[in-house]
N, CA, C, O and CB atoms as a CASP TS submission, in Angstrom:
PFRMAT TS
TARGET T0000
AUTHOR 0000-0000-0000
METHOD Language model
MODEL 1
PARENT N/A
ATOM      1  N   MET     1     -49.591 -41.635 -56.193  1.00  0.00           N
ATOM      2  CA  MET     1     -48.616 -40.755 -56.865  1.00  0.00           C
ATOM      3  C   MET     1     -47.354 -41.590 -57.039  1.00  0.00           C
ATOM      4  O   MET     1     -47.042 -42.478 -56.245  1.00  0.00           O
ATOM      5  CB  MET     1     -48.329 -39.410 -56.032  1.00  0.00           C
ATOM      6  N   SER     2     -46.674 -41.277 -58.070  1.00  0.00           N
ATOM      7  CA  SER     2     -45.419 -41.960 -58.329  1.00  0.00           C
ATOM      8  C   SER     2     -44.240 -41.287 -57.516  1.00  0.00           C
ATOM      9  O   SER     2     -44.384 -40.154 -57.058  1.00  0.00           O
ATOM     10  CB  SER     2     -45.122 -41.939 -59.877  1.00  0.00           C
ATOM     11  N   GLU     3     -43.206 -41.923 -57.366  1.00  0.00           N
ATOM     12  CA  GLU     3     -42.023 -41.410 -56.685  1.00  0.00           C
ATOM     13  C   GLU     3     -41.562 -40.103 -57.310  1.00  0.00           C
ATOM     14  O   GLU     3     -41.168 -39.173 -56.606  1.00  0.00           O
ATOM     15  CB  GLU     3     -40.896 -42.439 -56.723  1.00  0.00           C
ATOM     16  N   TYR     4     -41.614 -40.038 -58.681  1.00  0.00           N
ATOM     17  CA  TYR     4     -41.227 -38.844 -59.374  1.00  0.00           C
ATOM     18  C   TYR     4     -42.084 -37.632 -58.992  1.00  0.00           C
ATOM     19  O   TYR     4     -41.555 -36.552 -58.730  1.00  0.00           O
ATOM     20  CB  TYR     4     -41.298 -39.082 -60.844  1.00  0.00           C
ATOM     21  N   GLU     5     -43.384 -37.811 -58.963  1.00  0.00           N
ATOM     22  CA  GLU     5     -44.335 -36.729 -58.636  1.00  0.00           C
ATOM     23  C   GLU     5     -44.152 -36.252 -57.164  1.00  0.00           C
ATOM     24  O   GLU     5     -44.294 -35.068 -56.857  1.00  0.00           O
ATOM     25  CB  GLU     5     -45.812 -37.223 -58.866  1.00  0.00           C
ATOM     26  N   LEU     6     -43.844 -37.181 -56.305  1.00  0.00           N
ATOM     27  CA  LEU     6     -43.595 -36.816 -54.902  1.00  0.00           C
ATOM     28  C   LEU     6     -42.262 -36.048 -54.787  1.00  0.00           C
ATOM     29  O   LEU     6     -42.134 -35.139 -53.968  1.00  0.00           O
ATOM     30  CB  LEU     6     -43.570 -38.096 -53.994  1.00  0.00           C
ATOM     31  N   SER     7     -41.309 -36.413 -55.589  1.00  0.00           N
ATOM     32  CA  SER     7     -40.016 -35.723 -55.626  1.00  0.00           C
ATOM     33  C   SER     7     -40.189 -34.277 -56.160  1.00  0.00           C
ATOM     34  O   SER     7     -39.568 -33.337 -55.663  1.00  0.00           O
ATOM     35  CB  SER     7     -39.005 -36.519 -56.520  1.00  0.00           C
ATOM     36  N   LEU     8     -41.031 -34.140 -57.159  1.00  0.00           N
ATOM     37  CA  LEU     8     -41.287 -32.783 -57.718  1.00  0.00           C
ATOM     38  C   LEU     8     -42.011 -31.892 -56.680  1.00  0.00           C
ATOM     39  O   LEU     8     -41.684 -30.718 -56.507  1.00  0.00           O
ATOM     40  CB  LEU     8     -42.152 -32.885 -59.035  1.00  0.00           C
ATOM     41  N   LEU     9     -42.983 -32.483 -56.015  1.00  0.00           N
ATOM     42  CA  LEU     9     -43.738 -31.702 -55.009  1.00  0.00           C
ATOM     43  C   LEU     9     -42.779 -31.235 -53.909  1.00  0.00           C
ATOM     44  O   LEU     9     -42.825 -30.089 -53.462  1.00  0.00           O
ATOM     45  CB  LEU     9     -44.914 -32.557 -54.391  1.00  0.00           C
ATOM     46  N   ARG    10     -41.894 -32.176 -53.480  1.00  0.00           N
ATOM     47  CA  ARG    10     -41.004 -31.809 -52.394  1.00  0.00           C
ATOM     48  C   ARG    10     -40.081 -30.680 -52.823  1.00  0.00           C
ATOM     49  O   ARG    10     -39.867 -29.720 -52.083  1.00  0.00           O
ATOM     50  CB  ARG    10     -40.192 -33.017 -51.933  1.00  0.00           C
ATOM     51  N   GLN    11     -39.536 -30.809 -54.034  1.00  0.00           N
ATOM     52  CA  GLN    11     -38.653 -29.799 -54.567  1.00  0.00           C
ATOM     53  C   GLN    11     -39.343 -28.384 -54.704  1.00  0.00           C
ATOM     54  O   GLN    11     -38.758 -27.344 -54.402  1.00  0.00           O
ATOM     55  CB  GLN    11     -38.136 -30.276 -55.930  1.00  0.00           C
ATOM     56  N   ARG    12     -40.584 -28.429 -55.165  1.00  0.00           N
ATOM     57  CA  ARG    12     -41.328 -27.138 -55.278  1.00  0.00           C
ATOM     58  C   ARG    12     -41.611 -26.519 -53.897  1.00  0.00           C
ATOM     59  O   ARG    12     -41.624 -25.300 -53.728  1.00  0.00           O
ATOM     60  CB  ARG    12     -42.677 -27.356 -56.033  1.00  0.00           C
ATOM     61  N   GLY    13     -41.834 -27.407 -52.926  1.00  0.00           N
ATOM     62  CA  GLY    13     -42.036 -26.854 -51.555  1.00  0.00           C
ATOM     63  C   GLY    13     -40.806 -26.273 -50.987  1.00  0.00           C
ATOM     64  O   GLY    13     -40.884 -25.264 -50.286  1.00  0.00           O
ATOM     65  N   ILE    14     -39.644 -26.853 -51.246  1.00  0.00           N
ATOM     66  CA  ILE    14     -38.371 -26.369 -50.725  1.00  0.00           C
ATOM     67  C   ILE    14     -38.055 -25.045 -51.425  1.00  0.00           C
ATOM     68  O   ILE    14     -37.612 -24.104 -50.767  1.00  0.00           O
ATOM     69  CB  ILE    14     -37.220 -27.426 -50.944  1.00  0.00           C
ATOM     70  N   VAL    15     -38.276 -24.943 -52.778  1.00  0.00           N
ATOM     71  CA  VAL    15     -38.011 -23.652 -53.473  1.00  0.00           C
ATOM     72  C   VAL    15     -38.904 -22.557 -52.926  1.00  0.00           C
ATOM     73  O   VAL    15     -38.446 -21.435 -52.709  1.00  0.00           O
ATOM     74  CB  VAL    15     -38.233 -23.789 -55.003  1.00  0.00           C
ATOM     75  N   ALA    16     -40.239 -22.883 -52.690  1.00  0.00           N
ATOM     76  CA  ALA    16     -41.157 -21.899 -52.163  1.00  0.00           C
ATOM     77  C   ALA    16     -40.694 -21.410 -50.790  1.00  0.00           C
ATOM     78  O   ALA    16     -40.688 -20.209 -50.521  1.00  0.00           O
ATOM     79  CB  ALA    16     -42.564 -22.482 -52.079  1.00  0.00           C
ATOM     80  N   ARG    17     -40.310 -22.346 -49.931  1.00  0.00           N
ATOM     81  CA  ARG    17     -39.832 -21.972 -48.601  1.00  0.00           C
ATOM     82  C   ARG    17     -38.627 -21.047 -48.668  1.00  0.00           C
ATOM     83  O   ARG    17     -38.581 -20.017 -47.996  1.00  0.00           O
ATOM     84  CB  ARG    17     -39.481 -23.212 -47.805  1.00  0.00           C
ATOM     85  N   ASP    18     -37.669 -21.421 -49.471  1.00  0.00           N
ATOM     86  CA  ASP    18     -36.453 -20.625 -49.615  1.00  0.00           C
ATOM     87  C   ASP    18     -36.716 -19.264 -50.197  1.00  0.00           C
ATOM     88  O   ASP    18     -36.079 -18.281 -49.817  1.00  0.00           O
ATOM     89  CB  ASP    18     -35.464 -21.344 -50.468  1.00  0.00           C
ATOM     90  N   SER    19     -37.691 -19.199 -51.156  1.00  0.00           N
ATOM     91  CA  SER    19     -38.055 -17.905 -51.693  1.00  0.00           C
ATOM     92  C   SER    19     -38.693 -16.968 -50.677  1.00  0.00           C
ATOM     93  O   SER    19     -38.431 -15.765 -50.670  1.00  0.00           O
ATOM     94  CB  SER    19     -38.975 -18.092 -52.830  1.00  0.00           C
ATOM     95  N   LYS    20     -39.562 -17.557 -49.792  1.00  0.00           N
ATOM     96  CA  LYS    20     -40.150 -16.746 -48.764  1.00  0.00           C
ATOM     97  C   LYS    20     -39.081 -16.247 -47.773  1.00  0.00           C
ATOM     98  O   LYS    20     -39.141 -15.114 -47.296  1.00  0.00           O
ATOM     99  CB  LYS    20     -41.232 -17.536 -48.039  1.00  0.00           C
ATOM    100  N   ALA    21     -38.110 -17.113 -47.479  1.00  0.00           N
ATOM    101  CA  ALA    21     -37.046 -16.782 -46.565  1.00  0.00           C
ATOM    102  C   ALA    21     -36.215 -15.646 -47.108  1.00  0.00           C
ATOM    103  O   ALA    21     -35.821 -14.768 -46.340  1.00  0.00           O
ATOM    104  CB  ALA    21     -36.181 -17.988 -46.295  1.00  0.00           C
ATOM    105  N   GLN    22     -35.929 -15.620 -48.397  1.00  0.00           N
ATOM    106  CA  GLN    22     -35.166 -14.559 -49.036  1.00  0.00           C
ATOM    107  C   GLN    22     -35.952 -13.266 -48.971  1.00  0.00           C
ATOM    108  O   GLN    22     -35.371 -12.199 -48.774  1.00  0.00           O
ATOM    109  CB  GLN    22     -34.830 -14.918 -50.495  1.00  0.00           C
ATOM    110  N   ARG    23     -37.223 -13.340 -49.126  1.00  0.00           N
ATOM    111  CA  ARG    23     -38.035 -12.051 -49.048  1.00  0.00           C
ATOM    112  C   ARG    23     -38.308 -11.596 -47.597  1.00  0.00           C
ATOM    113  O   ARG    23     -38.796 -10.491 -47.362  1.00  0.00           O
ATOM    114  CB  ARG    23     -39.418 -12.238 -49.777  1.00  0.00           C
ATOM    115  N   GLY    24     -37.985 -12.463 -46.651  1.00  0.00           N
ATOM    116  CA  GLY    24     -38.212 -12.120 -45.213  1.00  0.00           C
ATOM    117  C   GLY    24     -39.626 -12.381 -44.766  1.00  0.00           C
ATOM    118  O   GLY    24     -40.077 -11.788 -43.786  1.00  0.00           O
ATOM    119  N   GLU    25     -40.339 -13.247 -45.450  1.00  0.00           N
ATOM    120  CA  GLU    25     -41.728 -13.526 -45.112  1.00  0.00           C
ATOM    121  C   GLU    25     -41.919 -14.923 -44.534  1.00  0.00           C
ATOM    122  O   GLU    25     -43.052 -15.327 -44.269  1.00  0.00           O
ATOM    123  CB  GLU    25     -42.594 -13.359 -46.333  1.00  0.00           C
ATOM    124  N   TYR    26     -40.855 -15.653 -44.338  1.00  0.00           N
ATOM    125  CA  TYR    26     -40.969 -17.017 -43.815  1.00  0.00           C
ATOM    126  C   TYR    26     -41.210 -17.016 -42.356  1.00  0.00           C
ATOM    127  O   TYR    26     -40.435 -16.436 -41.595  1.00  0.00           O
ATOM    128  CB  TYR    26     -39.743 -17.816 -44.114  1.00  0.00           C
ATOM    129  N   ARG    27     -42.268 -17.650 -41.938  1.00  0.00           N
ATOM    130  CA  ARG    27     -42.599 -17.781 -40.483  1.00  0.00           C
ATOM    131  C   ARG    27     -42.586 -19.231 -40.080  1.00  0.00           C
ATOM    132  O   ARG    27     -43.049 -20.095 -40.826  1.00  0.00           O
ATOM    133  CB  ARG    27     -43.992 -17.159 -40.155  1.00  0.00           C
ATOM    134  N   PHE    28     -42.057 -19.508 -38.897  1.00  0.00           N
ATOM    135  CA  PHE    28     -41.923 -20.854 -38.462  1.00  0.00           C
ATOM    136  C   PHE    28     -42.453 -20.935 -37.010  1.00  0.00           C
ATOM    137  O   PHE    28     -42.751 -19.925 -36.373  1.00  0.00           O
ATOM    138  CB  PHE    28     -40.441 -21.326 -38.578  1.00  0.00           C
ATOM    139  N   MET    29     -42.550 -22.146 -36.539  1.00  0.00           N
ATOM    140  CA  MET    29     -43.037 -22.372 -35.151  1.00  0.00           C
ATOM    141  C   MET    29     -42.030 -21.798 -34.192  1.00  0.00           C
ATOM    142  O   MET    29     -40.833 -22.059 -34.317  1.00  0.00           O
ATOM    143  CB  MET    29     -43.268 -23.897 -34.850  1.00  0.00           C
ATOM    144  N   LEU    30     -42.478 -21.041 -33.263  1.00  0.00           N
ATOM    145  CA  LEU    30     -41.611 -20.439 -32.211  1.00  0.00           C
ATOM    146  C   LEU    30     -41.675 -21.289 -30.946  1.00  0.00           C
ATOM    147  O   LEU    30     -42.632 -22.039 -30.754  1.00  0.00           O
ATOM    148  CB  LEU    30     -42.048 -18.960 -31.890  1.00  0.00           C
ATOM    149  N   PRO    31     -40.651 -21.177 -30.068  1.00  0.00           N
ATOM    150  CA  PRO    31     -40.745 -21.900 -28.794  1.00  0.00           C
ATOM    151  C   PRO    31     -41.864 -21.321 -27.967  1.00  0.00           C
ATOM    152  O   PRO    31     -42.328 -20.205 -28.201  1.00  0.00           O
ATOM    153  CB  PRO    31     -39.416 -21.838 -28.014  1.00  0.00           C
ATOM    154  N   THR    32     -42.295 -22.118 -26.974  1.00  0.00           N
ATOM    155  CA  THR    32     -43.339 -21.718 -26.065  1.00  0.00           C
ATOM    156  C   THR    32     -42.958 -20.408 -25.404  1.00  0.00           C
ATOM    157  O   THR    32     -41.829 -20.263 -24.934  1.00  0.00           O
ATOM    158  CB  THR    32     -43.599 -22.802 -25.020  1.00  0.00           C
ATOM    159  N   GLY    33     -43.866 -19.459 -25.358  1.00  0.00           N
ATOM    160  CA  GLY    33     -43.563 -18.136 -24.714  1.00  0.00           C
ATOM    161  C   GLY    33     -43.332 -17.039 -25.618  1.00  0.00           C
ATOM    162  O   GLY    33     -43.281 -15.884 -25.194  1.00  0.00           O
ATOM    163  N   PHE    34     -43.177 -17.346 -26.942  1.00  0.00           N
ATOM    164  CA  PHE    34     -42.837 -16.348 -27.917  1.00  0.00           C
ATOM    165  C   PHE    34     -43.875 -16.405 -28.982  1.00  0.00           C
ATOM    166  O   PHE    34     -44.504 -17.448 -29.163  1.00  0.00           O
ATOM    167  CB  PHE    34     -41.430 -16.550 -28.486  1.00  0.00           C
ATOM    168  N   CYS    35     -44.098 -15.289 -29.731  1.00  0.00           N
ATOM    169  CA  CYS    35     -45.065 -15.249 -30.819  1.00  0.00           C
ATOM    170  C   CYS    35     -44.665 -14.171 -31.839  1.00  0.00           C
ATOM    171  O   CYS    35     -43.764 -13.367 -31.606  1.00  0.00           O
ATOM    172  CB  CYS    35     -46.491 -14.980 -30.270  1.00  0.00           C
ATOM    173  N   TRP    36     -45.376 -14.190 -32.983  1.00  0.00           N
ATOM    174  CA  TRP    36     -45.064 -13.198 -33.985  1.00  0.00           C
ATOM    175  C   TRP    36     -45.988 -12.011 -33.776  1.00  0.00           C
ATOM    176  O   TRP    36     -47.171 -12.218 -33.502  1.00  0.00           O
ATOM    177  CB  TRP    36     -45.202 -13.779 -35.416  1.00  0.00           C
ATOM    178  N   ASN    37     -45.522 -10.809 -33.888  1.00  0.00           N
ATOM    179  CA  ASN    37     -46.413  -9.592 -33.809  1.00  0.00           C
ATOM    180  C   ASN    37     -46.891  -9.166 -35.147  1.00  0.00           C
ATOM    181  O   ASN    37     -46.539  -9.810 -36.135  1.00  0.00           O
ATOM    182  CB  ASN    37     -45.692  -8.413 -33.159  1.00  0.00           C
ATOM    183  N   GLU    38     -47.662  -8.136 -35.257  1.00  0.00           N
ATOM    184  CA  GLU    38     -48.270  -7.699 -36.528  1.00  0.00           C
ATOM    185  C   GLU    38     -47.248  -7.286 -37.547  1.00  0.00           C
ATOM    186  O   GLU    38     -47.500  -7.331 -38.752  1.00  0.00           O
ATOM    187  CB  GLU    38     -49.214  -6.555 -36.292  1.00  0.00           C
ATOM    188  N   LEU    39     -46.069  -6.875 -37.055  1.00  0.00           N
ATOM    189  CA  LEU    39     -45.008  -6.403 -37.964  1.00  0.00           C
ATOM    190  C   LEU    39     -44.103  -7.489 -38.463  1.00  0.00           C
ATOM    191  O   LEU    39     -43.206  -7.255 -39.273  1.00  0.00           O
ATOM    192  CB  LEU    39     -44.182  -5.376 -37.290  1.00  0.00           C
ATOM    193  N   GLY    40     -44.355  -8.720 -37.955  1.00  0.00           N
ATOM    194  CA  GLY    40     -43.529  -9.895 -38.384  1.00  0.00           C
ATOM    195  C   GLY    40     -42.349 -10.069 -37.499  1.00  0.00           C
ATOM    196  O   GLY    40     -41.441 -10.822 -37.851  1.00  0.00           O
ATOM    197  N   LYS    41     -42.300  -9.410 -36.353  1.00  0.00           N
ATOM    198  CA  LYS    41     -41.142  -9.548 -35.417  1.00  0.00           C
ATOM    199  C   LYS    41     -41.426 -10.515 -34.335  1.00  0.00           C
ATOM    200  O   LYS    41     -42.591 -10.704 -33.986  1.00  0.00           O
ATOM    201  CB  LYS    41     -40.771  -8.218 -34.795  1.00  0.00           C
ATOM    202  N   ILE    42     -40.451 -11.135 -33.786  1.00  0.00           N
ATOM    203  CA  ILE    42     -40.636 -12.111 -32.677  1.00  0.00           C
ATOM    204  C   ILE    42     -40.659 -11.348 -31.377  1.00  0.00           C
ATOM    205  O   ILE    42     -39.791 -10.507 -31.143  1.00  0.00           O
ATOM    206  CB  ILE    42     -39.495 -13.203 -32.654  1.00  0.00           C
ATOM    207  N   GLU    43     -41.624 -11.615 -30.527  1.00  0.00           N
ATOM    208  CA  GLU    43     -41.773 -10.983 -29.231  1.00  0.00           C
ATOM    209  C   GLU    43     -42.193 -11.991 -28.250  1.00  0.00           C
ATOM    210  O   GLU    43     -42.645 -13.082 -28.599  1.00  0.00           O
ATOM    211  CB  GLU    43     -42.754  -9.847 -29.268  1.00  0.00           C
ATOM    212  N   ILE    44     -42.041 -11.619 -26.968  1.00  0.00           N
ATOM    213  CA  ILE    44     -42.567 -12.474 -25.811  1.00  0.00           C
ATOM    214  C   ILE    44     -44.073 -12.400 -25.855  1.00  0.00           C
ATOM    215  O   ILE    44     -44.665 -11.355 -26.125  1.00  0.00           O
ATOM    216  CB  ILE    44     -42.024 -11.970 -24.358  1.00  0.00           C
ATOM    217  N   ASP    45     -44.692 -13.571 -25.574  1.00  0.00           N
ATOM    218  CA  ASP    45     -46.121 -13.721 -25.648  1.00  0.00           C
ATOM    219  C   ASP    45     -46.791 -12.575 -24.816  1.00  0.00           C
ATOM    220  O   ASP    45     -46.329 -12.257 -23.720  1.00  0.00           O
ATOM    221  CB  ASP    45     -46.546 -15.147 -25.127  1.00  0.00           C
ATOM    222  N   PRO    46     -47.861 -11.977 -25.342  1.00  0.00           N
ATOM    223  CA  PRO    46     -48.501 -10.899 -24.596  1.00  0.00           C
ATOM    224  C   PRO    46     -49.257 -11.337 -23.322  1.00  0.00           C
ATOM    225  O   PRO    46     -49.556 -10.523 -22.448  1.00  0.00           O
ATOM    226  CB  PRO    46     -49.446 -10.197 -25.500  1.00  0.00           C
ATOM    227  N   ASP    47     -49.557 -12.659 -23.247  1.00  0.00           N
ATOM    228  CA  ASP    47     -50.141 -13.187 -21.978  1.00  0.00           C
ATOM    229  C   ASP    47     -49.194 -12.974 -20.833  1.00  0.00           C
ATOM    230  O   ASP    47     -48.071 -13.478 -20.838  1.00  0.00           O
ATOM    231  CB  ASP    47     -50.475 -14.691 -22.096  1.00  0.00           C
ATOM    232  N   GLU    48     -49.673 -12.184 -19.793  1.00  0.00           N
ATOM    233  CA  GLU    48     -48.799 -11.786 -18.708  1.00  0.00           C
ATOM    234  C   GLU    48     -48.270 -13.026 -17.942  1.00  0.00           C
ATOM    235  O   GLU    48     -47.097 -13.032 -17.567  1.00  0.00           O
ATOM    236  CB  GLU    48     -49.550 -10.834 -17.753  1.00  0.00           C
ATOM    237  N   HIS    49     -49.050 -14.026 -17.707  1.00  0.00           N
ATOM    238  CA  HIS    49     -48.603 -15.220 -16.999  1.00  0.00           C
ATOM    239  C   HIS    49     -47.458 -15.903 -17.779  1.00  0.00           C
ATOM    240  O   HIS    49     -46.432 -16.253 -17.196  1.00  0.00           O
ATOM    241  CB  HIS    49     -49.791 -16.205 -16.795  1.00  0.00           C
ATOM    242  N   VAL    50     -47.634 -16.079 -19.038  1.00  0.00           N
ATOM    243  CA  VAL    50     -46.611 -16.710 -19.886  1.00  0.00           C
ATOM    244  C   VAL    50     -45.354 -15.852 -19.910  1.00  0.00           C
ATOM    245  O   VAL    50     -44.245 -16.358 -19.742  1.00  0.00           O
ATOM    246  CB  VAL    50     -47.143 -16.927 -21.327  1.00  0.00           C
ATOM    247  N   ALA    51     -45.530 -14.558 -20.119  1.00  0.00           N
ATOM    248  CA  ALA    51     -44.360 -13.650 -20.206  1.00  0.00           C
ATOM    249  C   ALA    51     -43.618 -13.610 -18.867  1.00  0.00           C
ATOM    250  O   ALA    51     -42.391 -13.520 -18.848  1.00  0.00           O
ATOM    251  CB  ALA    51     -44.807 -12.204 -20.615  1.00  0.00           C
ATOM    252  N   GLY    52     -44.362 -13.677 -17.725  1.00  0.00           N
ATOM    253  CA  GLY    52     -43.699 -13.720 -16.446  1.00  0.00           C
ATOM    254  C   GLY    52     -42.852 -15.031 -16.277  1.00  0.00           C
ATOM    255  O   GLY    52     -41.748 -14.998 -15.732  1.00  0.00           O
ATOM    256  N   VAL    53     -43.367 -16.099 -16.727  1.00  0.00           N
ATOM    257  CA  VAL    53     -42.620 -17.363 -16.633  1.00  0.00           C
ATOM    258  C   VAL    53     -41.408 -17.348 -17.487  1.00  0.00           C
ATOM    259  O   VAL    53     -40.354 -17.814 -17.055  1.00  0.00           O
ATOM    260  CB  VAL    53     -43.478 -18.527 -17.017  1.00  0.00           C
ATOM    261  N   VAL    54     -41.502 -16.813 -18.734  1.00  0.00           N
ATOM    262  CA  VAL    54     -40.360 -16.692 -19.609  1.00  0.00           C
ATOM    263  C   VAL    54     -39.279 -15.807 -19.010  1.00  0.00           C
ATOM    264  O   VAL    54     -38.107 -16.184 -19.033  1.00  0.00           O
ATOM    265  CB  VAL    54     -40.788 -16.153 -20.943  1.00  0.00           C
ATOM    266  N   ARG    55     -39.636 -14.621 -18.463  1.00  0.00           N
ATOM    267  CA  ARG    55     -38.726 -13.727 -17.832  1.00  0.00           C
ATOM    268  C   ARG    55     -38.050 -14.375 -16.650  1.00  0.00           C
ATOM    269  O   ARG    55     -36.857 -14.160 -16.438  1.00  0.00           O
ATOM    270  CB  ARG    55     -39.427 -12.490 -17.417  1.00  0.00           C
ATOM    271  N   HIS    56     -38.787 -15.180 -15.853  1.00  0.00           N
ATOM    272  CA  HIS    56     -38.283 -15.863 -14.703  1.00  0.00           C
ATOM    273  C   HIS    56     -37.198 -16.886 -15.183  1.00  0.00           C
ATOM    274  O   HIS    56     -36.130 -16.984 -14.579  1.00  0.00           O
ATOM    275  CB  HIS    56     -39.460 -16.566 -13.922  1.00  0.00           C
ATOM    276  N   VAL    57     -37.481 -17.609 -16.231  1.00  0.00           N
ATOM    277  CA  VAL    57     -36.524 -18.578 -16.723  1.00  0.00           C
ATOM    278  C   VAL    57     -35.214 -17.905 -17.097  1.00  0.00           C
ATOM    279  O   VAL    57     -34.134 -18.425 -16.819  1.00  0.00           O
ATOM    280  CB  VAL    57     -37.091 -19.326 -17.915  1.00  0.00           C
ATOM    281  N   PHE    58     -35.321 -16.741 -17.732  1.00  0.00           N
ATOM    282  CA  PHE    58     -34.112 -16.051 -18.154  1.00  0.00           C
ATOM    283  C   PHE    58     -33.336 -15.469 -16.951  1.00  0.00           C
ATOM    284  O   PHE    58     -32.127 -15.250 -17.039  1.00  0.00           O
ATOM    285  CB  PHE    58     -34.472 -14.936 -19.142  1.00  0.00           C
ATOM    286  N   THR    59     -34.002 -15.235 -15.892  1.00  0.00           N
ATOM    287  CA  THR    59     -33.247 -14.792 -14.723  1.00  0.00           C
ATOM    288  C   THR    59     -32.521 -15.950 -14.015  1.00  0.00           C
ATOM    289  O   THR    59     -31.569 -15.729 -13.267  1.00  0.00           O
ATOM    290  CB  THR    59     -34.181 -14.097 -13.745  1.00  0.00           C
ATOM    291  N   LEU    60     -32.992 -17.205 -14.265  1.00  0.00           N
ATOM    292  CA  LEU    60     -32.350 -18.334 -13.653  1.00  0.00           C
ATOM    293  C   LEU    60     -31.068 -18.747 -14.404  1.00  0.00           C
ATOM    294  O   LEU    60     -30.168 -19.363 -13.833  1.00  0.00           O
ATOM    295  CB  LEU    60     -33.320 -19.492 -13.589  1.00  0.00           C
ATOM    296  N   VAL    61     -31.013 -18.400 -15.657  1.00  0.00           N
ATOM    297  CA  VAL    61     -29.837 -18.783 -16.454  1.00  0.00           C
ATOM    298  C   VAL    61     -28.656 -17.943 -16.105  1.00  0.00           C
ATOM    299  O   VAL    61     -28.756 -16.718 -16.164  1.00  0.00           O
ATOM    300  CB  VAL    61     -30.121 -18.666 -17.934  1.00  0.00           C
ATOM    301  N   PRO    62     -27.483 -18.550 -15.724  1.00  0.00           N
ATOM    302  CA  PRO    62     -26.315 -17.759 -15.321  1.00  0.00           C
ATOM    303  C   PRO    62     -25.675 -16.994 -16.452  1.00  0.00           C
ATOM    304  O   PRO    62     -24.686 -16.292 -16.241  1.00  0.00           O
ATOM    305  CB  PRO    62     -25.296 -18.642 -14.706  1.00  0.00           C
TER
END
């Protein structure tokens, strides 16, 4: 592929990402211990062990 074609693909990808973000449909990698639910909201991982560790970490932060 030429540099021009690569540039066009990158621009189209950025426009697509921004469009999804404006519609509220953009999902991205979350930190360990968090996940997306069925409604598209961020929540603590349903795994009880993981959730317990995340809650413990938040109790340690002053």
